[in-house]
N, C-alpha and C positions, 0 to 999 in steps of 0.2 A: 862551825861556820863552813858553808860550802864554797866550792872553788869560785863561783861567780861573785859571791859576796866578797871574797878575799881580793879578787881582781879589782872590783870597784873600790874597796877600801884602800888598796895600794895606790891606785890612780888618784884617789882623793887626797891621800897624804902627800903624794908627789906634787900635785897641783898646789896644795897648801904651802909646801916648802918653796916651790919655784916662785909663786906669786906673793908670798908672805901674807896669806889671807887665813882667816879662821876656817875650820873644817866645814862649817855649813856653807860659807860662800864658795869654798873650793869645790864642794860637791855640786853646787849650782853651776859654776863655771865649767866644770868637767862635763856634766850632763848636757849643758848648752852646746858645748863643742861637739859632742856626739851627734846631737840632733841637727845642728847646722852644718856639720862636716867642715868646721873651721878650727884653727888652732886655739888653744886656751888663751893665747896672747891676743887674739882678735876680739875677745870679749870687751865690749865698751861699757864704761860705767853707766851710760844712758840705757843700756839693755837691762840693767838691774832695776826692776820695779817692785821689789819686795817691800811690802808695807807692814811687816811684822808677822805676828802669828795668826794671820787671817785665813790660811789654808787655801789660797787662791793662786793666781798666776804670779810667778816670781821673776820671770825674765821674758823679754820679748825683743825680737829683732825685726826691723823692717828694711828690706833690701830694695832699693829703687833702681829700675832699669828703664830709663826714658819715661814713658807715660804709664809704665806698669810697676807694680810693687809686689813683693813676696813677704809674707809675715811668717816668722818662725817663732 
């Protein structure tokens, strides 16, 4: 395992322990936090749109600012 994979695994395990989530959900929350530049604690259950083993979008966030919105 290379260093990058080990760092991701370590952060996923840490997220799993902190939030008491299975590893697959912890990985989803961790990567979502990297993309949105927000804390793992900012992940809302409504952001989780995983429908099973469909290999499509698993999380989405919509940030509204007045009459504008950003989708992550």
